[in-house]
CHARMM internal coordinates of N, CA and C (Angstrom, degrees):
IC EDIT
DIST 1 N 1 CA 1.4583
DIST 1 CA 1 C 1.5130
ANGL 1 N 1 CA 1 C 108.72
DIST 1 C 2 N 1.3409
ANGL 1 CA 1 C 2 N 117.28
DIHE 1 N 1 CA 1 C 2 N 131.04
DIST 2 N 2 CA 1.4733
ANGL 1 C 2 N 2 CA 119.69
DIHE 1 CA 1 C 2 N 2 CA 179.80
DIST 2 CA 2 C 1.5256
ANGL 2 N 2 CA 2 C 112.11
DIHE 1 C 2 N 2 CA 2 C -68.35
DIST 2 C 3 N 1.3191
ANGL 2 CA 2 C 3 N 115.64
DIHE 2 N 2 CA 2 C 3 N 149.50
DIST 3 N 3 CA 1.4753
ANGL 2 C 3 N 3 CA 120.48
DIHE 2 CA 2 C 3 N 3 CA 177.50
DIST 3 CA 3 C 1.5308
ANGL 3 N 3 CA 3 C 111.19
DIHE 2 C 3 N 3 CA 3 C -97.09
DIST 3 C 4 N 1.3479
ANGL 3 CA 3 C 4 N 116.25
DIHE 3 N 3 CA 3 C 4 N -14.83
DIST 4 N 4 CA 1.4607
ANGL 3 C 4 N 4 CA 121.69
DIHE 3 CA 3 C 4 N 4 CA -178.82
DIST 4 CA 4 C 1.5254
ANGL 4 N 4 CA 4 C 109.94
DIHE 3 C 4 N 4 CA 4 C -128.26
DIST 4 C 5 N 1.3111
ANGL 4 CA 4 C 5 N 115.36
DIHE 4 N 4 CA 4 C 5 N 149.62
DIST 5 N 5 CA 1.4707
ANGL 4 C 5 N 5 CA 120.62
DIHE 4 CA 4 C 5 N 5 CA 171.19
DIST 5 CA 5 C 1.5085
ANGL 5 N 5 CA 5 C 107.69
DIHE 4 C 5 N 5 CA 5 C -128.11
DIST 5 C 6 N 1.3439
ANGL 5 CA 5 C 6 N 115.41
DIHE 5 N 5 CA 5 C 6 N 120.79
DIST 6 N 6 CA 1.4680
ANGL 5 C 6 N 6 CA 121.89
DIHE 5 CA 5 C 6 N 6 CA 170.97
DIST 6 CA 6 C 1.5342
ANGL 6 N 6 CA 6 C 103.96
DIHE 5 C 6 N 6 CA 6 C -94.36
DIST 6 C 7 N 1.2999
ANGL 6 CA 6 C 7 N 116.58
DIHE 6 N 6 CA 6 C 7 N 113.41
DIST 7 N 7 CA 1.4629
ANGL 6 C 7 N 7 CA 121.23
DIHE 6 CA 6 C 7 N 7 CA -169.44
DIST 7 CA 7 C 1.5230
ANGL 7 N 7 CA 7 C 113.17
DIHE 6 C 7 N 7 CA 7 C -74.41
DIST 7 C 8 N 1.3236
ANGL 7 CA 7 C 8 N 117.36
DIHE 7 N 7 CA 7 C 8 N -39.26
DIST 8 N 8 CA 1.4584
ANGL 7 C 8 N 8 CA 123.17
DIHE 7 CA 7 C 8 N 8 CA -177.51
DIST 8 CA 8 C 1.5210
ANGL 8 N 8 CA 8 C 109.10
DIHE 7 C 8 N 8 CA 8 C -130.93
DIST 8 C 9 N 1.3231
ANGL 8 CA 8 C 9 N 119.14
DIHE 8 N 8 CA 8 C 9 N 145.42
DIST 9 N 9 CA 1.4756
ANGL 8 C 9 N 9 CA 120.42
DIHE 8 CA 8 C 9 N 9 CA -178.94
DIST 9 CA 9 C 1.5320
ANGL 9 N 9 CA 9 C 114.70
DIHE 8 C 9 N 9 CA 9 C -57.64
DIST 9 C 10 N 1.3493
ANGL 9 CA 9 C 10 N 117.76
DIHE 9 N 9 CA 9 C 10 N -26.22
DIST 10 N 10 CA 1.4593
ANGL 9 C 10 N 10 CA 120.75
DIHE 9 CA 9 C 10 N 10 CA -178.95
DIST 10 CA 10 C 1.5262
ANGL 10 N 10 CA 10 C 113.67
DIHE 9 C 10 N 10 CA 10 C -88.43
DIST 10 C 11 N 1.3377
ANGL 10 CA 10 C 11 N 118.15
DIHE 10 N 10 CA 10 C 11 N -2.53
DIST 11 N 11 CA 1.4632
ANGL 10 C 11 N 11 CA 121.17
DIHE 10 CA 10 C 11 N 11 CA -178.95
DIST 11 CA 11 C 1.5197
ANGL 11 N 11 CA 11 C 111.65
DIHE 10 C 11 N 11 CA 11 C -65.16
DIST 11 C 12 N 1.3466
ANGL 11 CA 11 C 12 N 115.95
DIHE 11 N 11 CA 11 C 12 N 143.22
DIST 12 N 12 CA 1.4566
ANGL 11 C 12 N 12 CA 119.79
DIHE 11 CA 11 C 12 N 12 CA 173.20
DIST 12 CA 12 C 1.5340
ANGL 12 N 12 CA 12 C 111.03
DIHE 11 C 12 N 12 CA 12 C -108.54
DIST 12 C 13 N 1.3287
ANGL 12 CA 12 C 13 N 115.65
DIHE 12 N 12 CA 12 C 13 N 12.80
DIST 13 N 13 CA 1.4593
ANGL 12 C 13 N 13 CA 121.37
DIHE 12 CA 12 C 13 N 13 CA 173.41
DIST 13 CA 13 C 1.5266
ANGL 13 N 13 CA 13 C 108.13
DIHE 12 C 13 N 13 CA 13 C -140.75
DIST 13 C 14 N 1.3336
ANGL 13 CA 13 C 14 N 115.54
DIHE 13 N 13 CA 13 C 14 N 163.52
DIST 14 N 14 CA 1.4613
ANGL 13 C 14 N 14 CA 121.39
DIHE 13 CA 13 C 14 N 14 CA 177.62
DIST 14 CA 14 C 1.5262
ANGL 14 N 14 CA 14 C 107.53
DIHE 13 C 14 N 14 CA 14 C -132.28
DIST 14 C 15 N 1.3219
ANGL 14 CA 14 C 15 N 115.50
DIHE 14 N 14 CA 14 C 15 N 164.67
DIST 15 N 15 CA 1.4616
ANGL 14 C 15 N 15 CA 121.82
DIHE 14 CA 14 C 15 N 15 CA -179.62
DIST 15 CA 15 C 1.5312
ANGL 15 N 15 CA 15 C 108.32
DIHE 14 C 15 N 15 CA 15 C -105.63
DIST 15 C 16 N 1.3185
ANGL 15 CA 15 C 16 N 115.51
DIHE 15 N 15 CA 15 C 16 N 133.03
DIST 16 N 16 CA 1.4720
ANGL 15 C 16 N 16 CA 120.87
DIHE 15 CA 15 C 16 N 16 CA 176.54
DIST 16 CA 16 C 1.5210
ANGL 16 N 16 CA 16 C 109.28
DIHE 15 C 16 N 16 CA 16 C -76.67
DIST 16 C 17 N 1.3249
ANGL 16 CA 16 C 17 N 116.87
DIHE 16 N 16 CA 16 C 17 N 121.78
DIST 17 N 17 CA 1.4654
ANGL 16 C 17 N 17 CA 120.55
DIHE 16 CA 16 C 17 N 17 CA 178.54
DIST 17 CA 17 C 1.5252
ANGL 17 N 17 CA 17 C 111.52
DIHE 16 C 17 N 17 CA 17 C -96.09
DIST 17 C 18 N 1.3178
ANGL 17 CA 17 C 18 N 115.83
DIHE 17 N 17 CA 17 C 18 N 1.35
DIST 18 N 18 CA 1.4701
ANGL 17 C 18 N 18 CA 122.75
DIHE 17 CA 17 C 18 N 18 CA 168.00
DIST 18 CA 18 C 1.5202
ANGL 18 N 18 CA 18 C 106.28
DIHE 17 C 18 N 18 CA 18 C -155.60
DIST 18 C 19 N 1.3043
ANGL 18 CA 18 C 19 N 116.54
DIHE 18 N 18 CA 18 C 19 N 164.21
DIST 19 N 19 CA 1.4679
ANGL 18 C 19 N 19 CA 119.92
DIHE 18 CA 18 C 19 N 19 CA -178.58
DIST 19 CA 19 C 1.5360
ANGL 19 N 19 CA 19 C 110.34
DIHE 18 C 19 N 19 CA 19 C -62.66
DIST 19 C 20 N 1.3103
ANGL 19 CA 19 C 20 N 115.67
DIHE 19 N 19 CA 19 C 20 N 138.12
DIST 20 N 20 CA 1.4628
ANGL 19 C 20 N 20 CA 122.58
DIHE 19 CA 19 C 20 N 20 CA 179.22
DIST 20 CA 20 C 1.5361
ANGL 20 N 20 CA 20 C 107.45
DIHE 19 C 20 N 20 CA 20 C -118.37
DIST 20 C 21 N 1.3112
ANGL 20 CA 20 C 21 N 116.25
DIHE 20 N 20 CA 20 C 21 N 129.26
DIST 21 N 21 CA 1.4677
ANGL 20 C 21 N 21 CA 121.22
DIHE 20 CA 20 C 21 N 21 CA -178.71
DIST 21 CA 21 C 1.5162
ANGL 21 N 21 CA 21 C 110.92
DIHE 20 C 21 N 21 CA 21 C -90.63
DIST 21 C 22 N 1.3397
ANGL 21 CA 21 C 22 N 116.14
DIHE 21 N 21 CA 21 C 22 N 147.40
DIST 22 N 22 CA 1.4622
ANGL 21 C 22 N 22 CA 123.50
DIHE 21 CA 21 C 22 N 22 CA 176.59
DIST 22 CA 22 C 1.5314
ANGL 22 N 22 CA 22 C 108.59
DIHE 21 C 22 N 22 CA 22 C -52.25
DIST 22 C 23 N 1.3467
ANGL 22 CA 22 C 23 N 116.00
DIHE 22 N 22 CA 22 C 23 N 132.44
DIST 23 N 23 CA 1.4492
ANGL 22 C 23 N 23 CA 122.15
DIHE 22 CA 22 C 23 N 23 CA 178.87
DIST 23 CA 23 C 1.5317
ANGL 23 N 23 CA 23 C 114.01
DIHE 22 C 23 N 23 CA 23 C 87.92
DIST 23 C 24 N 1.3214
ANGL 23 CA 23 C 24 N 116.91
DIHE 23 N 23 CA 23 C 24 N -12.06
DIST 24 N 24 CA 1.4690
ANGL 23 C 24 N 24 CA 120.63
DIHE 23 CA 23 C 24 N 24 CA 179.58
DIST 24 CA 24 C 1.5228
ANGL 24 N 24 CA 24 C 109.38
DIHE 23 C 24 N 24 CA 24 C -67.44
DIST 24 C 25 N 1.3074
ANGL 24 CA 24 C 25 N 117.40
DIHE 24 N 24 CA 24 C 25 N 136.53
DIST 25 N 25 CA 1.4531
ANGL 24 C 25 N 25 CA 123.55
DIHE 24 CA 24 C 25 N 25 CA -179.65
DIST 25 CA 25 C 1.5239
ANGL 25 N 25 CA 25 C 108.87
DIHE 24 C 25 N 25 CA 25 C -97.99
DIST 25 C 26 N 1.3231
ANGL 25 CA 25 C 26 N 115.60
DIHE 25 N 25 CA 25 C 26 N 121.88
DIST 26 N 26 CA 1.4682
ANGL 25 C 26 N 26 CA 122.28
DIHE 25 CA 25 C 26 N 26 CA -177.81
DIST 26 CA 26 C 1.5125
ANGL 26 N 26 CA 26 C 109.37
DIHE 25 C 26 N 26 CA 26 C -135.98
DIST 26 C 27 N 1.3209
ANGL 26 CA 26 C 27 N 116.71
DIHE 26 N 26 CA 26 C 27 N 123.12
DIST 27 N 27 CA 1.4655
ANGL 26 C 27 N 27 CA 122.45
DIHE 26 CA 26 C 27 N 27 CA 172.54
DIST 27 CA 27 C 1.5261
ANGL 27 N 27 CA 27 C 113.37
DIHE 26 C 27 N 27 CA 27 C 46.80
DIST 27 C 28 N 1.3269
ANGL 27 CA 27 C 28 N 117.08
DIHE 27 N 27 CA 27 C 28 N 46.65
DIST 28 N 28 CA 1.4575
ANGL 27 C 28 N 28 CA 120.95
DIHE 27 CA 27 C 28 N 28 CA 174.59
DIST 28 CA 28 C 1.5109
ANGL 28 N 28 CA 28 C 115.19
DIHE 27 C 28 N 28 CA 28 C 84.82
DIST 28 C 29 N 1.3278
ANGL 28 CA 28 C 29 N 118.68
DIHE 28 N 28 CA 28 C 29 N 7.43
DIST 29 N 29 CA 1.4577
ANGL 28 C 29 N 29 CA 119.21
DIHE 28 CA 28 C 29 N 29 CA 175.29
DIST 29 CA 29 C 1.5226
ANGL 29 N 29 CA 29 C 109.65
DIHE 28 C 29 N 29 CA 29 C -135.43
DIST 29 C 30 N 1.3021
ANGL 29 CA 29 C 30 N 115.16
DIHE 29 N 29 CA 29 C 30 N 157.81
DIST 30 N 30 CA 1.4572
ANGL 29 C 30 N 30 CA 121.73
DIHE 29 CA 29 C 30 N 30 CA 179.90
DIST 30 CA 30 C 1.5302
ANGL 30 N 30 CA 30 C 108.10
DIHE 29 C 30 N 30 CA 30 C -113.86
DIST 30 C 31 N 1.3252
ANGL 30 CA 30 C 31 N 116.26
DIHE 30 N 30 CA 30 C 31 N 126.78
DIST 31 N 31 CA 1.4688
ANGL 30 C 31 N 31 CA 120.62
DIHE 30 CA 30 C 31 N 31 CA -178.96
DIST 31 CA 31 C 1.5182
ANGL 31 N 31 CA 31 C 110.22
DIHE 30 C 31 N 31 CA 31 C -66.94
DIST 31 C 32 N 1.3284
ANGL 31 CA 31 C 32 N 116.97
DIHE 31 N 31 CA 31 C 32 N 126.42
DIST 32 N 32 CA 1.4711
ANGL 31 C 32 N 32 CA 122.74
DIHE 31 CA 31 C 32 N 32 CA -178.67
DIST 32 CA 32 C 1.5238
ANGL 32 N 32 CA 32 C 112.44
DIHE 31 C 32 N 32 CA 32 C -83.96
DIST 32 C 33 N 1.3297
ANGL 32 CA 32 C 33 N 116.45
DIHE 32 N 32 CA 32 C 33 N -12.38
DIST 33 N 33 CA 1.4539
ANGL 32 C 33 N 33 CA 122.48
DIHE 32 CA 32 C 33 N 33 CA 175.98
DIST 33 CA 33 C 1.5255
ANGL 33 N 33 CA 33 C 108.27
DIHE 32 C 33 N 33 CA 33 C -156.11
DIST 33 C 34 N 1.3100
ANGL 33 CA 33 C 34 N 117.62
DIHE 33 N 33 CA 33 C 34 N 172.23
DIST 34 N 34 CA 1.4619
ANGL 33 C 34 N 34 CA 120.01
DIHE 33 CA 33 C 34 N 34 CA 173.81
DIST 34 CA 34 C 1.5295
ANGL 34 N 34 CA 34 C 108.35
DIHE 33 C 34 N 34 CA 34 C -64.67
DIST 34 C 35 N 1.3263
ANGL 34 CA 34 C 35 N 116.54
DIHE 34 N 34 CA 34 C 35 N 136.67
DIST 35 N 35 CA 1.4682
ANGL 34 C 35 N 35 CA 121.89
DIHE 34 CA 34 C 35 N 35 CA 177.94
DIST 35 CA 35 C 1.5246
ANGL 35 N 35 CA 35 C 106.55
DIHE 34 C 35 N 35 CA 35 C -117.80
DIST 35 C 36 N 1.3150
ANGL 35 CA 35 C 36 N 118.44
DIHE 35 N 35 CA 35 C 36 N 112.14
DIST 36 N 36 CA 1.4742
ANGL 35 C 36 N 36 CA 120.37
DIHE 35 CA 35 C 36 N 36 CA 179.42
DIST 36 CA 36 C 1.5251
ANGL 36 N 36 CA 36 C 111.60
DIHE 35 C 36 N 36 CA 36 C -69.10
DIST 36 C 37 N 1.3362
ANGL 36 CA 36 C 37 N 115.63
DIHE 36 N 36 CA 36 C 37 N 156.82
DIST 37 N 37 CA 1.4665
ANGL 36 C 37 N 37 CA 122.27
DIHE 36 CA 36 C 37 N 37 CA 174.96
DIST 37 CA 37 C 1.5320
ANGL 37 N 37 CA 37 C 109.94
DIHE 36 C 37 N 37 CA 37 C -51.67
DIST 37 C 38 N 1.3347
ANGL 37 CA 37 C 38 N 116.17
DIHE 37 N 37 CA 37 C 38 N 133.87
DIST 38 N 38 CA 1.4592
ANGL 37 C 38 N 38 CA 121.20
DIHE 37 CA 37 C 38 N 38 CA 176.54
DIST 38 CA 38 C 1.5068
ANGL 38 N 38 CA 38 C 115.86
DIHE 37 C 38 N 38 CA 38 C 85.62
DIST 38 C 39 N 1.3372
ANGL 38 CA 38 C 39 N 117.39
DIHE 38 N 38 CA 38 C 39 N -7.72
DIST 39 N 39 CA 1.4678
ANGL 38 C 39 N 39 CA 121.30
DIHE 38 CA 38 C 39 N 39 CA -179.40
DIST 39 CA 39 C 1.5279
ANGL 39 N 39 CA 39 C 109.13
DIHE 38 C 39 N 39 CA 39 C -91.10
DIST 39 C 40 N 1.3217
ANGL 39 CA 39 C 40 N 115.00
DIHE 39 N 39 CA 39 C 40 N 166.59
DIST 40 N 40 CA 1.4659
ANGL 39 C 40 N 40 CA 121.67
DIHE 39 CA 39 C 40 N 40 CA -177.86
DIST 40 CA 40 C 1.5307
ANGL 40 N 40 CA 40 C 111.17
DIHE 39 C 40 N 40 CA 40 C -95.87
DIST 40 C 41 N 1.3466
ANGL 40 CA 40 C 41 N 114.14
DIHE 40 N 40 CA 40 C 41 N 147.15
DIST 41 N 41 CA 1.4613
ANGL 40 C 41 N 41 CA 122.55
DIHE 40 CA 40 C 41 N 41 CA 173.61
DIST 41 CA 41 C 1.5329
ANGL 41 N 41 CA 41 C 107.15
DIHE 40 C 41 N 41 CA 41 C -125.65
DIST 41 C 42 N 1.3140
ANGL 41 CA 41 C 42 N 115.44
DIHE 41 N 41 CA 41 C 42 N 139.66
DIST 42 N 42 CA 1.4590
ANGL 41 C 42 N 42 CA 121.79
DIHE 41 CA 41 C 42 N 42 CA -178.40
DIST 42 CA 42 C 1.5221
ANGL 42 N 42 CA 42 C 110.40
DIHE 41 C 42 N 42 CA 42 C -75.34
DIST 42 C 43 N 1.3358
ANGL 42 CA 42 C 43 N 117.26
DIHE 42 N 42 CA 42 C 43 N 131.95
DIST 43 N 43 CA 1.4637
ANGL 42 C 43 N 43 CA 122.09
DIHE 42 CA 42 C 43 N 43 CA -179.67
DIST 43 CA 43 C 1.5221
ANGL 43 N 43 CA 43 C 113.03
DIHE 42 C 43 N 43 CA 43 C -94.01
DIST 43 C 44 N 1.3178
ANGL 43 CA 43 C 44 N 117.45
DIHE 43 N 43 CA 43 C 44 N -20.38
DIST 44 N 44 CA 1.4808
ANGL 43 C 44 N 44 CA 123.88
DIHE 43 CA 43 C 44 N 44 CA -178.60
DIST 44 CA 44 C 1.5263
ANGL 44 N 44 CA 44 C 107.74
DIHE 43 C 44 N 44 CA 44 C -141.92
DIST 44 C 45 N 1.3079
ANGL 44 CA 44 C 45 N 116.72
DIHE 44 N 44 CA 44 C 45 N 156.70
DIST 45 N 45 CA 1.4660
ANGL 44 C 45 N 45 CA 119.66
DIHE 44 CA 44 C 45 N 45 CA 172.77
DIST 45 CA 45 C 1.5399
ANGL 45 N 45 CA 45 C 108.39
DIHE 44 C 45 N 45 CA 45 C -61.88
DIST 45 C 46 N 1.3070
ANGL 45 CA 45 C 46 N 116.16
DIHE 45 N 45 CA 45 C 46 N 132.04
DIST 46 N 46 CA 1.4730
ANGL 45 C 46 N 46 CA 122.10
DIHE 45 CA 45 C 46 N 46 CA 177.66
DIST 46 CA 46 C 1.5057
ANGL 46 N 46 CA 46 C 107.55
DIHE 45 C 46 N 46 CA 46 C -121.18
DIST 46 C 47 N 1.3263
ANGL 46 CA 46 C 47 N 116.83
DIHE 46 N 46 CA 46 C 47 N 124.28
DIST 47 N 47 CA 1.4591
ANGL 46 C 47 N 47 CA 121.95
DIHE 46 CA 46 C 47 N 47 CA -179.66
DIST 47 CA 47 C 1.5343
ANGL 47 N 47 CA 47 C 109.90
DIHE 46 C 47 N 47 CA 47 C -78.91
DIST 47 C 48 N 1.3223
ANGL 47 CA 47 C 48 N 115.89
DIHE 47 N 47 CA 47 C 48 N 155.49
DIST 48 N 48 CA 1.4696
ANGL 47 C 48 N 48 CA 120.62
DIHE 47 CA 47 C 48 N 48 CA 173.62
DIST 48 CA 48 C 1.5178
ANGL 48 N 48 CA 48 C 108.15
DIHE 47 C 48 N 48 CA 48 C -55.97
DIST 48 C 49 N 1.3123
ANGL 48 CA 48 C 49 N 115.63
DIHE 48 N 48 CA 48 C 49 N 133.77
DIST 49 N 49 CA 1.4654
ANGL 48 C 49 N 49 CA 121.55
DIHE 48 CA 48 C 49 N 49 CA -179.58
DIST 49 CA 49 C 1.5118
ANGL 49 N 49 CA 49 C 113.87
DIHE 48 C 49 N 49 CA 49 C 94.01
DIST 49 C 50 N 1.3403
ANGL 49 CA 49 C 50 N 118.18
DIHE 49 N 49 CA 49 C 50 N -14.03
DIST 50 N 50 CA 1.4654
ANGL 49 C 50 N 50 CA 120.70
DIHE 49 CA 49 C 50 N 50 CA 177.99
DIST 50 CA 50 C 1.5147
ANGL 50 N 50 CA 50 C 110.94
DIHE 49 C 50 N 50 CA 50 C -81.43
DIST 50 C 51 N 1.3131
ANGL 50 CA 50 C 51 N 115.94
DIHE 50 N 50 CA 50 C 51 N 156.78
DIST 51 N 51 CA 1.4449
ANGL 50 C 51 N 51 CA 123.14
DIHE 50 CA 50 C 51 N 51 CA -177.63
DIST 51 CA 51 C 1.5199
ANGL 51 N 51 CA 51 C 111.74
DIHE 50 C 51 N 51 CA 51 C -83.65
DIST 51 C 52 N 1.3250
ANGL 51 CA 51 C 52 N 115.77
DIHE 51 N 51 CA 51 C 52 N 137.53
DIST 52 N 52 CA 1.4649
ANGL 51 C 52 N 52 CA 122.15
DIHE 51 CA 51 C 52 N 52 CA 172.46
DIST 52 CA 52 C 1.5255
ANGL 52 N 52 CA 52 C 105.85
DIHE 51 C 52 N 52 CA 52 C -92.68
DIST 52 C 53 N 1.3518
ANGL 52 CA 52 C 53 N 115.94
DIHE 52 N 52 CA 52 C 53 N 128.76
DIST 53 N 53 CA 1.4617
ANGL 52 C 53 N 53 CA 120.61
DIHE 52 CA 52 C 53 N 53 CA -175.24
DIST 53 CA 53 C 1.5287
ANGL 53 N 53 CA 53 C 110.86
DIHE 52 C 53 N 53 CA 53 C -118.16
DIST 53 C 54 N 1.3299
ANGL 53 CA 53 C 54 N 114.43
DIHE 53 N 53 CA 53 C 54 N 128.92
DIST 54 N 54 CA 1.4752
ANGL 53 C 54 N 54 CA 122.51
DIHE 53 CA 53 C 54 N 54 CA 176.55
DIST 54 CA 54 C 1.5218
ANGL 54 N 54 CA 54 C 106.85
DIHE 53 C 54 N 54 CA 54 C -139.62
DIST 54 C 55 N 1.3111
ANGL 54 CA 54 C 55 N 118.29
DIHE 54 N 54 CA 54 C 55 N 143.71
DIST 55 N 55 CA 1.4618
ANGL 54 C 55 N 55 CA 123.43
DIHE 54 CA 54 C 55 N 55 CA -174.53
DIST 55 CA 55 C 1.5310
ANGL 55 N 55 CA 55 C 111.84
DIHE 54 C 55 N 55 CA 55 C 61.55
DIST 55 C 56 N 1.3518
ANGL 55 CA 55 C 56 N 117.51
DIHE 55 N 55 CA 55 C 56 N 17.50
DIST 56 N 56 CA 1.4460
ANGL 55 C 56 N 56 CA 121.16
DIHE 55 CA 55 C 56 N 56 CA -177.97
DIST 56 CA 56 C 1.5217
ANGL 56 N 56 CA 56 C 113.35
DIHE 55 C 56 N 56 CA 56 C 81.40
DIST 56 C 57 N 1.3260
ANGL 56 CA 56 C 57 N 116.61
DIHE 56 N 56 CA 56 C 57 N 4.88
DIST 57 N 57 CA 1.4671
ANGL 56 C 57 N 57 CA 121.31
DIHE 56 CA 56 C 57 N 57 CA -177.65
DIST 57 CA 57 C 1.5206
ANGL 57 N 57 CA 57 C 110.68
DIHE 56 C 57 N 57 CA 57 C -125.87
DIST 57 C 58 N 1.3363
ANGL 57 CA 57 C 58 N 117.49
DIHE 57 N 57 CA 57 C 58 N 152.01
DIST 58 N 58 CA 1.4731
ANGL 57 C 58 N 58 CA 119.99
DIHE 57 CA 57 C 58 N 58 CA 176.47
DIST 58 CA 58 C 1.5215
ANGL 58 N 58 CA 58 C 109.88
DIHE 57 C 58 N 58 CA 58 C -66.69
DIST 58 C 59 N 1.3428
ANGL 58 CA 58 C 59 N 115.71
DIHE 58 N 58 CA 58 C 59 N 133.29
DIST 59 N 59 CA 1.4727
ANGL 58 C 59 N 59 CA 119.79
DIHE 58 CA 58 C 59 N 59 CA 177.13
DIST 59 CA 59 C 1.5162
ANGL 59 N 59 CA 59 C 111.07
DIHE 58 C 59 N 59 CA 59 C -118.29
DIST 59 C 60 N 1.3127
ANGL 59 CA 59 C 60 N 117.51
DIHE 59 N 59 CA 59 C 60 N -3.16
DIST 60 N 60 CA 1.4601
ANGL 59 C 60 N 60 CA 120.37
DIHE 59 CA 59 C 60 N 60 CA 179.64
DIST 60 CA 60 C 1.5197
ANGL 60 N 60 CA 60 C 110.53
DIHE 59 C 60 N 60 CA 60 C 170.26
DIST 60 C 61 N 1.3242
ANGL 60 CA 60 C 61 N 114.71
DIHE 60 N 60 CA 60 C 61 N 176.48
DIST 61 N 61 CA 1.4590
ANGL 60 C 61 N 61 CA 122.50
DIHE 60 CA 60 C 61 N 61 CA 179.29
DIST 61 CA 61 C 1.5261
ANGL 61 N 61 CA 61 C 106.90
DIHE 60 C 61 N 61 CA 61 C -123.81
DIST 61 C 62 N 1.3232
ANGL 61 CA 61 C 62 N 115.64
DIHE 61 N 61 CA 61 C 62 N 132.77
DIST 62 N 62 CA 1.4741
ANGL 61 C 62 N 62 CA 120.71
DIHE 61 CA 61 C 62 N 62 CA 178.75
DIST 62 CA 62 C 1.5183
ANGL 62 N 62 CA 62 C 110.36
DIHE 61 C 62 N 62 CA 62 C -65.37
DIST 62 C 63 N 1.3344
ANGL 62 CA 62 C 63 N 117.22
DIHE 62 N 62 CA 62 C 63 N 127.22
DIST 63 N 63 CA 1.4703
ANGL 62 C 63 N 63 CA 120.14
DIHE 62 CA 62 C 63 N 63 CA 177.98
DIST 63 CA 63 C 1.5222
ANGL 63 N 63 CA 63 C 110.83
DIHE 62 C 63 N 63 CA 63 C -90.93
DIST 63 C 64 N 1.3520
ANGL 63 CA 63 C 64 N 115.56
DIHE 63 N 63 CA 63 C 64 N -10.22
DIST 64 N 64 CA 1.4602
ANGL 63 C 64 N 64 CA 121.52
DIHE 63 CA 63 C 64 N 64 CA 174.36
DIST 64 CA 64 C 1.5230
ANGL 64 N 64 CA 64 C 106.70
DIHE 63 C 64 N 64 CA 64 C -147.90
DIST 64 C 65 N 1.3309
ANGL 64 CA 64 C 65 N 116.64
DIHE 64 N 64 CA 64 C 65 N 168.26
DIST 65 N 65 CA 1.4541
ANGL 64 C 65 N 65 CA 119.65
DIHE 64 CA 64 C 65 N 65 CA 176.66
DIST 65 CA 65 C 1.5303
ANGL 65 N 65 CA 65 C 110.09
DIHE 64 C 65 N 65 CA 65 C -62.70
DIST 65 C 66 N 1.3359
ANGL 65 CA 65 C 66 N 116.76
DIHE 65 N 65 CA 65 C 66 N 136.69
DIST 66 N 66 CA 1.4517
ANGL 65 C 66 N 66 CA 122.77
DIHE 65 CA 65 C 66 N 66 CA 177.50
DIST 66 CA 66 C 1.5222
ANGL 66 N 66 CA 66 C 106.42
DIHE 65 C 66 N 66 CA 66 C -117.97
DIST 66 C 67 N 1.3031
ANGL 66 CA 66 C 67 N 116.68
DIHE 66 N 66 CA 66 C 67 N 121.51
DIST 67 N 67 CA 1.4679
ANGL 66 C 67 N 67 CA 122.50
DIHE 66 CA 66 C 67 N 67 CA -178.12
DIST 67 CA 67 C 1.5248
ANGL 67 N 67 CA 67 C 111.45
DIHE 66 C 67 N 67 CA 67 C -83.90
DIST 67 C 68 N 1.3296
ANGL 67 CA 67 C 68 N 115.58
DIHE 67 N 67 CA 67 C 68 N 149.43
DIST 68 N 68 CA 1.4587
ANGL 67 C 68 N 68 CA 122.15
DIHE 67 CA 67 C 68 N 68 CA 174.07
DIST 68 CA 68 C 1.5272
ANGL 68 N 68 CA 68 C 108.55
DIHE 67 C 68 N 68 CA 68 C -54.01
DIST 68 C 69 N 1.3242
ANGL 68 CA 68 C 69 N 116.82
DIHE 68 N 68 CA 68 C 69 N 127.72
DIST 69 N 69 CA 1.4539
ANGL 68 C 69 N 69 CA 121.87
DIHE 68 CA 68 C 69 N 69 CA -179.54
DIST 69 CA 69 C 1.5240
ANGL 69 N 69 CA 69 C 114.43
DIHE 68 C 69 N 69 CA 69 C 93.22
DIST 69 C 70 N 1.3286
ANGL 69 CA 69 C 70 N 116.07
DIHE 69 N 69 CA 69 C 70 N -1.72
DIST 70 N 70 CA 1.4683
ANGL 69 C 70 N 70 CA 120.71
DIHE 69 CA 69 C 70 N 70 CA -178.04
DIST 70 CA 70 C 1.5450
ANGL 70 N 70 CA 70 C 111.09
DIHE 69 C 70 N 70 CA 70 C -84.49
DIST 70 C 71 N 1.3202
ANGL 70 CA 70 C 71 N 116.25
DIHE 70 N 70 CA 70 C 71 N 148.62
DIST 71 N 71 CA 1.4580
ANGL 70 C 71 N 71 CA 123.13
DIHE 70 CA 70 C 71 N 71 CA 174.98
DIST 71 CA 71 C 1.5363
ANGL 71 N 71 CA 71 C 108.04
DIHE 70 C 71 N 71 CA 71 C -70.91
DIST 71 C 72 N 1.3040
ANGL 71 CA 71 C 72 N 116.28
DIHE 71 N 71 CA 71 C 72 N 128.83
DIST 72 N 72 CA 1.4749
ANGL 71 C 72 N 72 CA 119.58
DIHE 71 CA 71 C 72 N 72 CA 178.05
DIST 72 CA 72 C 1.5154
ANGL 72 N 72 CA 72 C 107.76
DIHE 71 C 72 N 72 CA 72 C -101.57
END
COOR INIT
IC SEED 1 N 1 CA 1 C
IC BUILD
């Protein structure tokens, strides 16, 4: 059973469908912190000012750099 769901091909984040522990390796990334069920995890490094995309649509703008594997 997958632990992450990337909803749209253009998304730069995924949703945790079960709890993910810090350091756990999932689908080519390592969680930088605990990710609770239903929360987002960053799939790529996102620079401050870049758009966070979920469902193929912008849902916000990063106010600081977000590292791959970080809890959003």
